N, C-alpha and C positions, 0 to 999 in steps of 0.2 A: 217729762219734758214737755214744755209748752210750745206749741207752734203758734206764733203771734199772728192773729188775724184782726186786722183793724177794720172796724165798720163805723161809718159815720153817717148820720142822717142829718142833712143841712137843707133848709128849705130853699127852692129856687136856685139850686147850685148842683152842677155836674162835676163830680170829682174823678180825676184819673187815679188810678193806683200808682203811687209814686214811691220811689226808692231812693234813699239817700246813700252816697257811695264815697269809697276812698280807693287809692290807686294801686294796681299791680300791673304794669304795663310794658308793651314794646311798640315803638312807633316808626312810621316811615312817612316821608313827606313826598307828595306827588305834585305835579304841576298845577292841579286844580284845588286840591284840598289836603288836609292832614289826615292821613289814614292812621287808625289806632287799632291795636290788638291788645286788649287789656282785661284783667280780671278785677272787678270792683267789689268792695264790700258793700252790702245792702242793709240799711237800717229800716225799721218799720216807718210808715208815713209819719206817724207822731211818736216822738221819743225824746227823752232827756236823760242827762246823766244825773247821778245823785249830787254832784258838785254844783250843778245848775239850780238846784232847788232854792238856794238862798238868794239867788239873783232874780228868779222869776216872780213877777208880781200880779200877772193876770192870765186868764184862760187863753187869750189870743196869742200869747207867747208860747203856749204849748201847741195849740192847733191854729195855725196861721189862716185857716179857712173860715174861722169863726169871726164874725163881725159884730161888735157891740151895738152898731147903729141898727142892726136888725131888731133890737129889743126896745120895746116901749116901756115895759115894766117887767122885772124879775119877780117870780114868785118863790123860787128856791133854786139853789145850785147844790148838788150833792156830789161829793167826792167819795168814791168807795175803793178801798185798798185792802190787800190781804197782809196781816201782820202775824207772824208766827203761825200761818196756816189758817188764821181766823179772819173773817170779814169785819172790817171796821168802816164806819160811815161818819162823815163830817158834813154838816150843811152850812152854807153861807148865803148872804143876801144878793150878792151880785157876781160880776165877773172877776172881781179883784180877790186874790188869794188872801185869806186871813191867817193868823198865826196858827190856829188849829189845823187848818188844811196843810200848811207847810210842815208842821210836826207830824202829821199823818204820812206825808210823802217821805219824810226823813226815815221814819220807822218801817215803811212798807217793804215787804219781801221784794228783793230786786228782780227776781225771776218771774214775778206775777204781773199781769196787766193792772193798771189803775183805770177806773171807769169814772167818767164825768157824765152827770145828767142834769140838763138845764130846763126848768120849767118856766115859761115866760109868755108875755103878751107881745105879739109881733108889732113892730112899728110900721103901720100902714094905715090907709084911709078907708078901709072896707067898713061897711056899715055894720056887719056882723063879724066882729074881730074875736076869734076864739083863741084860747091858750094853746100853745104848742110846746113840743119837747124836742130837745136836741140831745142825742147820746153819742159819745165817742170814747175811745179807749187809747191809752198810750203806753209805751214800754220803757223800761229803763235800759240804757246802752251799756253793754258789757265793758268792763274796765280794760280788759286785754282782748284784742280781736283774735279770731282763729287765723292760723298761718300754716302754709304747707311746710313740712319738715325739710323739703329740699330747697326752700327758699322761694320767695314770690316771683322774682324775675325768671328764675329757672323754669317754673311751672308754665308761665305764659309762652316762653320760647319753646318748651317741649312740645306743647300742643301745635304750635306753628310749624316746628320741624317735622312733626308727624304727618301733617298735612302735606308738606312739601315732598316728604319721602314717598308718599302714596300718589305723587304727581297730581295732587289736588291744590296746588298753590293757585291762588286767584286774587284778583283785586276787585273789591266792590266798586260799583259805579258811584259817582258823585251823588250825595243825598241818600245813599243806601247804608243802612247799618243793621248788622245781624246781631241778635242777643240771645244768649243762652243763660238760663238761671239754674242755680243749684244751692243746696244747703249742706252745711257741715254739722254733724250731730254733736251733742255733748260728749260723745265718745271719740270724736274726731273723724267719723266716717262720712263720705259724701252720699247724699240721697236726693231724691226728688229733682232730677236733672231734666230740663225740658228746653226747647227752643221756643222763645216767646216772639221772636222775629226771625224768620228764615234767612239763610244766605242765598235763597232761590236755587240751591242745588241740593237735592235730597241726599246725595252720597256724602257731601261735605257735612251736612246737618247730622247724619247718622254717626260719622267719625267723631264729631265734636261731642255728641251725647255719649258715645261709647267711652271716649277718653276721660270725660269728666266724671262718668260713672264709676270708672275703675281706678281713679286716682289713689295714690298711697294715703295712709292715715294722716290727718293734719293734727296740729296742736289745737285743741278746741278752744273757743272763747270762754272767758270766765269773768266773774264779778270780783269786787274787792275782798269779798269774804271767802274767795277761792272756789265758789260753786261754778262748775262748768255749765255751758248752756249752748244751745244750737245758735247758728248764725247763717245768714243768707248772703249769696254772692252772685254776680253775673259776669259773663264773658261778653265783651263788646268787640265786634270786628267790623271796620269800615269807617265811614264818614260820621264823626260824632256831632257834625252840624245837621245831620239827617232829622226829619221830624220825628222819627222813631226814638230819638233821645227822650221824648216825652213819656216813654215807657218806663224811664228811670229818672230819679231825681238826682241831678248832679250839679256841683257848684265850681266856681272859678278856682283853679289851683295853679298859681303863677310858676311854681317849681317845674311843672311839666308841660306848661304851654298848651293845655287842652281845656276847652270850654267845659266847665263843670257848673251848671246852673242848678241852684238849690230850690 
């Protein structure tokens, strides 16, 4: 099983670790802000589905942080993928995906990372302008997401009820957001549970980590070929307008009325 680790080297650019999400939630409205208590699916920073391959025409559609205006001249762009367990490489002349690259992506093993390597001359006015390289990887999104066997809403409410039963019910202050992350293995078991943004109460943090760690088995995520894979999630508690939201990548979802910025 592969733990997806995305690394990107981009000149003059500072990247946050971002996570793309979908919803499992319970919400309450306060006088000042909308409080959320939700479990979110987390995708890698750079990821696409197999169905998107036919629509994608350029590298910046895969990596939104890559800017073609950085480049004065391309020397080579390499796309490296794993097909039936063997590494395959296709080279192109610029940021536009050619037919060979698209065919490589179509055939690529869905559970493996695809690597992009860009060798270029920067677009700047330096007297000594040297060639640079940008490397990044992206993953394929599972066709079926992991899901708790007892149901999504039930799980979020269960954790909230346990906190209440332990007399640990609390309300985050405005602009405060606690975040716990965890993964579900290809076997459906929770692991790697941690608080990435504290509730500011060590007892509550401990209960949250304990409850997420001892969750019942989930139905694991899987690809169209039936292969199960690990998937990451996050529990958010508090004000989703907090600057802590920058720890996760969320987008607008009208059905739930919560700001989800991508």
